[in-house]
N, C-alpha and C positions, 0 to 999 in steps of 0.2 A: 412677643417677648424674644429677645436675643438669646440664642443658644449659648449657655455658659461653657467655659473651658472644660469643666468637669464632665459635662454631658457630651461634649465633643470627644473627649478622651474615652469615655465609656462606650460611645458608639464605635469609635475606631477599634477599641479592644474587642468588642463583640464581633466585628467583621474580621479582625485578625484571627481570633479564635476559630471562627467558621472556616476561614481559608486554610489554616494550619491543619485542622482535623479533617476537613474535606480532602485536602491534598494527600494527607497520609493514607486515608482509607482508600483513595482512588489509585494510589501508586501500585505499580506492578510488584515492586519490592515487598510491600506489606502484604498484598494479596497472596503472593507465593509463600510467604512464611505462615500465614494463617492456614492455607490449604495444606502445606506440608505438615503442620502440627495437628490440624483437625480436618482431615479430608472430607468428612461428612458435611462440613459447612459450605463446601464449594458450590453446590447447585443453588443455594439460597443467598449467596454472597451479594449478588447484584440487586436482588429484591431488597435485602436488608440495607444495603448501601443507599439506595434511592430513598427508602423510608427515613433513614437516619438523616440524610442530607436535607430532606424537607423539614424535619423537626429542628435541625440546627438553624434553619433560616428564621424560625419564629422569633427568637430574642432580638436580633438586629432589626428585623422588619417591624416588630412591635414598638421598639424604641423610636424608629423613624416616624411612625404614625403618631405615637403618643407625644412626641416633642415637636409637633408641627408648630410653625411660627409664621411671622409675616413673610410674604413672598419676596425673594430676591429678584426674580423676574417671572413674567408670565407671557404666554403667547396670546396676542390679541389681534382682532381684525383679520386681515388677509394672512398674517403669519400663523394665526391659530388654525386656519384651514390647511395651510402647508404642513404644520407640525402634526396635526391630527391625521391628515392624509398619509403622511409618511409612516406614522405609527400603525394605522390600519393596513397599509401595504406590507409592513413588516410582519404583522400578525397573520395576514393572508399568506405571506411567504413561508412562515412556520407551518401552517396547516398544509399548504400545497407540497412542501418539501418532505412531509412525513411519508408520502408515497414512495420515496426513494430510500428510506431508511428501514432497517429491520427493527421495527418498533418493539417486537416481542423480545428480541435480544437486548435492546436498549433498556427496556423496563426490567428485564431479568426473568420474565415468565418462561421464555424458551429454555434458559439454562435449568430452571426448576423442573419443567416438564420433561426434558430429555435427561435429567440427572447429570448435567455437564459437570465433569470433575476437574477440569483444568482451571488454573488461575486466569488464563487468558480467555476473553470473551470469544465466542464463535464468530466466524464470518471472515471473508476476504476483503480486499480493497474495493470500495464502491464509491464512485464519483458521480454525484447528482449533477444536474445542470447548474445549480448554484456553486457547487464545488469546482466547476471549471473556471470560475472567476475569483473565488476567495476560498482559502483552505478551511475556514471555520465559519460557515454561513450562519449557523444558529447564534454564535457569539455576535456576529456582525449585526444581525437582525435585532438581537437583544439590546445592543448599544443604541440602535436607532430609536427603539421604544423608550429606553432610559432617558435619552437626552432630548426627546421631544415633549417631555412633561414640564409643567411649571415647577419651579424650584424655590424651596425655602432652605434654611441653613442645614436642617437635619437631612433633607432629601439630597442636598448637594454633597454632604459628607458621604452619604451612602452611595450616591452615584459615582463619586470618585473612587471609593473603595471597590465597588463592583467592577468598574471599568478596569482598574489596575489588576484585579484578580482574574478577570477574563483574559487579559493579555498574558499574565504570568501563567494562568492555567493552560492557555493554548500552547505555551512552550513546553510545559510538563507533559501535556497530552501527546505532543509530537515525539517525545522520547519513546513512548510506547508504540506509536505508529511506525516509527523507524525500526523498532525492534521487531514488530510483527511483519512489516512489508518490505524492509530492506531497501534495495536499490530503486524499486519502483516508486516508493514514497519519497526517497531522496530526490529523484528526478522531478517528481510532482512539486515538491517544496521549492525547488530551484526555479520553477516556471510560474508559480501562482502565488500572489501575495497572501498574507495571513488573515488580516481582518478588514482591510480597506481595499476594495477593487481598484485596479490601476490600469489605465489604457496600455494596450500592448502586452500585458502580462496575464494571459489566459490560455486555456486549452480549447481546441476545437472538439467537437463530439467524437470524431475519429481518434484524436490523440488520447482522449480520456478512455475510450474503449481499449485502445492499445495498451495503456498502462495497466488497466485492470486485468487484461489478458496476460500480460507479463507477470503480474503478481500471482495469478492462478497457476501459471506454468511453474513458477518458483515453488509454490506450495506442493504441486503435484510431483515435483522432482524429489521431494522428501528432504530437502536441504533445511537444516535448522536455521531459523532467522537469528540475527544477533540478539543477545539477551540485554535487557535494560539494566543499568547499574543500580 
């Protein structure tokens, strides 16, 4: 059954609501105001944010599954092997890359355990091997998984919404990264593409280590980084 205009609009509105609420809660501006008003909430903010973000995903994902219809396209034969191989490689990339992330800080458990009281999450600039080729490797891997699946109308609408939000979200995230890491991140952003790797635009391992060292020196000097607006 063809997806009706009303259902397309409902799905779009669900994703728009998710993007708006998620972006607001993730913004440094909002976090600083929450922490200033209720300092005791700071250690648990990241844990609560992750839990709420997962709950917010339920409505649009449920509608995407509930409104499944005839396929617009599917990967078959040799192309199915290619598509599934790329998706599996992306999943493996996710798992492998976690060794280079502070997953406790990402989840929020470190902030809770150490009673971290600042709005900013702990940690300095860290560039994994994947970060040397693309600034947002998890977003890039997510896009590979997203677009190597079979598509019906509902899944296509959701795929387009997710892709747009990953792009917009990467820009919002970089405002915080520039505020935290200043010149070191600005230099990194000028050298490395955002979501799609590009020949000739990458860092060597030595260059990545030098940028991270420069960021640590900046922090050790006690200079306040620029504040996000």
